[in-house]
N, C-alpha and C positions, 0 to 999 in steps of 0.2 A: 504493500500500500504506500509506504513512504516513497519508494523509488518511482512509482507511477505518478504520484502527485508532484514530486520534484521534477520529473520529466515534463509534465504538463506546463509547469510554470517556469521552466529553465532555472535560472539563478535568482529569480525575483522573490522567492519565498523560502521560509524555513519551516520545517516540520518537526515537532517534538511530541513525545508521548506524555499524556496527562492521565489522571485517573478517569477511566471510562472511555478513553478514546485518544484522539490526536488534536493538538493545537497547531493551527496553520497561520503563520505570520507573514505579512507581505512587506514590500518596501514602501507602501503608502503609509502616511501618518495621520493620526487624529489631530484635532485642534490642540489637545493637551500635550502633544508630542509623543504619545504612545503609538506603537505600530498598529496598523489595522490588522485585525485577526479574526478568524472564524474557527469553529470547532467541528470536528467530525466525531460524533458520538456513536460508539458501537465497538464491535458488532453485538447485536442482540442475540437471543437464542435461535433466531432464524438466519443469522449471519448478515443482517441488514444494518445499515448505517443511516444516521440523520445529520445533516449539516445545520448549524445554527450560529448566530452572531454573538451569542452570550448576552444579548439584551443591551447593547451600547449605542447602536446607530439611531434607533427611533427616539430614545430620550434626548440625544444630542440635537436631532432635528426639531423636536418639539420645543426644546429649551430656546431654540433660535426664534421661535414665534410661529412655527408651522402647526396649525390647529387641526388635528385629525378628527376632531368632533365635527368639523365642517364637512358636509357630504361631498362637496366639490373637491376639497383637498384630500379627503380620504380616498375618493375614487382615483385621483391622480397618483397617490401613493400605491394603491392597490394595482393599478395598471403597470407601474414600474416593476413591482415585486412579482406579479403573476406572469409577466412577459418571459421570465426565465424559469417558470414552473415552481416558484416559491410561494410562501404564504407568510402573513404576519398575524401575530396574536395581539389584539388590542389590549387585553388585560395584562399580559406579561411584557408587552412592548418588545417583542422578540420576532425576528425574521428567521424562518427555518424552511428546510426542504421537506419533501415527502421521504419515505423510507427508500433507501437506495441499496443496490448491490455494491460489493466492493469494486467491481469493474466500472460502475457508473460514477463513483465518487470523484475521481480526478477531473473529469470534464465538468461535472456539476459544481465543483469548487471554483473553477475558472469563472463560470457563469455567476456564481454567488458573489465573487469579488466585483464583477462588473455591475451587478445589481447594487451593491453597497455604494459604489462610486456614484451611481445615478441617484440613489436616495440621498446621499450626502449633498448633492447639488441642490436639493430642495431647500437646504439651509441658506445657500447663496441666493436662490430665487426668493426666499422669504425676506432676506435682508433688503433686497432691492425692490421687488414687486409688491410684497405685502406692506412694507413700510410706505411705499408710494400710495397704495390704496388707502391706508389709514390717513395719510396726510390729505389726500383728496377728499375723503369723507369729512374730516375736520374743517377743511377750507370751505366746503359747501355749507356746513352747519354754521360756521362763523358768519359767512356772508348772509345767511338767512336770518340770523338772530341778533347781530350787532346793530346798535343804533346808527342812524345816519351821522356822517361826519367822522366816523372811525376809519382809519386807513390800515391796511394790512400789508406788511412786507414779509416776503418769504426768504429764508436763509439769509437773514439780514443782521447787521450790527446794531445791537440795542443802544450802545453807548460809545460814542466816538473816542472816549478817553481810554477804552480798552478795545482797540480795533481788531485784535486777534480773537475775540470771543463773539461768536454768532449764535443766534437763536433760530429755531425752526420758523417761528412766526413772531413778528414784532407788531404790536397794536399801538396806534397813536391816535390821540384825540386832543384838540386844543385845550390847554389849561390843566391837563391831568398828566400824571407820570406815565411814561410809556410802559407797556407790559411786554416782557420777554417771555414767550411761551415755548416750552420744550415738549415735544411729542415723544412719549416714552414707550419703548418696547424692550429696552435692555437697560443695563446700568449706565451706559455711556452718556445719554442725554441728562441723566440725573447728576452725574459728576460735573458735566458742563454747566448745568444750572446752578449747582452749589458753588462752582468756581466763579461764575459771574456775580452771584450774590456776595461772595467774599471780596472780590476785587472792587466792587462798587460801594461796599458798605461805608457809610459816612459821607459819601460824595453828594454834593447838592444836585438835585434833579435826577437822582439815580433811578433806574428802571425798577419796576416791580417784577419779580421773578416767579414764574408759575410753571408747574409741570402738569401735563395732561397725560395720564397713563392710559394706554389702550385697554388694558384690563387690570384687574386687581393684582394679578401675579406678575405684571410686567416688571422686570428687574428683580434683583435678589431682595429678600426680606431685610437684610441688614442695611443695604443701600437705600431702600425705600424709607426705612425708619429714620435714617440720617437726614434724608431729603425733607420728610414731613416736618422735622424739627428745625429745619434751616430755611426753607423757602417761604415766600410770602403766601403762596396758594398752591393747592394741588387738587386734582379731581380725577375720577375714573370714568372713562368714556363708555366702555362697553356696557350696554343695557341701560345706561342712564345718560345718553348723549346730550339731550337738551338740558338736563340739570347740570351736567358737567360744564357745558358751554356757558350756561348762566352763571356758574361759579366763577369762571374766568372773566366774564363780562363785568362782574362786580369789582374786579381789580381796576377797572377804568374809572372808578369813582374816587380814587385817591388823588388829591391835588399834588402838583409838583413840589417836592421837598426842597427847601432852601438850605 
């Protein structure tokens, strides 16, 4: 089995024995620096094997913001997985093969790595496309709910005194402090928001700094807690979009600080 798998992958993988089967590592790497690997579990009493990913790829993709509770996104994931004859377990968050003979394992392992690569691409798709969709949704809601006279600038500098710091949206209205709004799907916008608040603290006419989380679990719990205690305002968009935008709108009621 080892020789056949190694022949299928040439020098790009390593195979080692583990309790209950084989561990197969590739030259690809996860975001945390660990090599991408799968497992060949077996043989069972009938001499059959099963490949699985050990439950790491789906949690990684989901943590990037890919919501498999959405039927459209679950169907996209299912299409990728099933195209190579694999299945995914929503409860265990694991991708696995059907039972295989020893002769079928090497070729199936090649297809499994191909599937993992395509599933991992969903995280990149999420970062660009889903974030864009969230921003478009918020933009439309802001345009519908903000009072007349309020201007919106996107990917803009809230305060010219700190030109290297940008916000996803900057709201401006005559006579009131500008509002720097960060749209949050990960920790990064929260860190940026807290940095802007720190850099402009005590400055006359400083912007109000607000965060709009796509969902309650956006970002890590520790970073969310820090942001809640430091920012001027925050709200959760999913399921309460109008209330969330109204909370942000209230920040436009603060006069310019001298």
